[in-house]
N, C-alpha and C positions, 0 to 999 in steps of 0.2 A: 504494500500500500504506500509506503514511503517512497519507494522507487517510482511508482506511478505519479505521485505528487511532484517528485523531482522532474519527471519527464514533462508534465503539464505546466509546471511553474513558469518557464520562459515563454510559453505559447498563449497564456491567458492573463488578462489584467484583473486578477482576483486575489483576495487573500485566502489562503488555504490553511485550515486549522486541523491539526492531527491530534486526536485525543488518545492518550496512552495511560497506562497505570504508572505510578511513580517508579515501580521496579523496572518497567520497560524503558523509561526515560534514562534511568541510571545505566542499564545495559547498553543502550544505544550510545550514550555519551561517553562511555568507557571504551567503546570499540574504535580503535585507531583507524580502521578502514572506512569508518563512517564520516564522510566529509560534512562540513557545515552546511546547513540548509540555506537556501536562498531567502532573501528578505521577506518575500511574500508568503513563506510557509512558517506558521506559528505552531508550537507544540504546547498543548495544555494537558494537565495531568488530572487523573482521578485517583482517589486513594487505592491502596493495594487491597481491593475487595476480593481478589482471586487468590487461590493457592499459589505459592511461589513458582516461578518459571522453573526453578531448579528441582522442585519436587512434584510438580503436577502430574508427571507420568506415573507416580506411585499410586494415585487414586484418580483416574480419569473421570469417573462418575462425579466425584466431588467438584472437580474443575468444571465440568460441563454444567452442573447444577448452579454453580456460582456465576458462570457466564450468563446463564438464562435468568437469574434472579437478582444478583447483587450489583450488576453494572448499570442497570437502567436508571436509577435515581442519580448516581454521580454524573452520568453522561447528560442527563436532563439539566442538572445544575450548570454544567459547563455551557451547554447550548443556551441556557437562560442568560448567561453572563456575556455571551459574544456580542460585540459591538463593532461593526454592524452585525445584525443577526444573520444566521446562515440562509443562503438562497437555495441551497441544495445540500443533501447529505449523501455521501458515498460511504457505505459500510460493507464490511465482510458479510457475505451471504449467511454465515453462521450466527449472525446477530439478528434474528427475525423480529425482535421487539423494536428495532429502530424504525420499522415501518409505522407502527402505531404512534411512536413519538412524533414522527414527521407529519402524520395525518392530523394530530392535535395542533400542530403549528402551521398547517397548510403549506408545508414545504415538501417538494419532491424528494423521494428517497430512491437511491440506486443501490442495488445489492451487487457487489463485486464478487464474482465467483473466482476464487483463487486456487481451486483444485485443478487437477490435471484434466485434459480433454477426455481421457479414457474413463475417468470416474463420471464426468458429466454425461458421456455417451451411455454409460450403464444406467444412470438414473433416468435419462431421457427415454430409454427403451425398457424401463422397469416393467411396464405392463406386459410387454412381449416375453420378458424373462419369466414372469409369473405364469403366463398362459402356456409356455413351453415346459413348465415344470422345472425351470432352472433356479428356483429360489428354495432355500431350506424352509422346513416347517417351523423351525425355532430360530428367531432373530435375536437371541440373547447375546450379550457382549457388547463390545465397543461399536460394532457396525449398527446395532440396534439404536444405541444412543445417538450415533451420527445421523441416522435416518430421521430420528425424531426432531432434529433441528429444522426439518423442512416439512412443508405440507406436500405430500406425495402428489396430490392432484394438480399442484402447480406445474409439475414436470409433465404430467400426462396431457395437460392442456397446451403445453408449449408448442 
């Protein structure tokens, strides 16, 4: 997402605000390969409401639940403080709650799909996999959590 902002930055006359957790800001600022951001890209922080990046893999379910429930209010606070207010919000597709926040503000929301093309294709053809018997009866585990982040019918209507 930051790379996308860097690519767009010289081509548009807008201020871009990136919202990250405090931990991510520290991780990025300590990375020597991370060059300074252009003047029209601002970084705003939300508190560390998620499990640490260093340990989140130990309990992915806890991390997923935190993303779905604990980030909403801090992100709304940042959006409330933006001056001028956001004209559009681009968010990772794994943050489906951003759409409701944007609807409340009458601001367009764009979900950026950052996964690989092969995963997108699999989800796009989800109905055909099911009809062909290519899906397991039990969706337990991480894949199940991942699919819950999306409304499957959105892909079927694409």
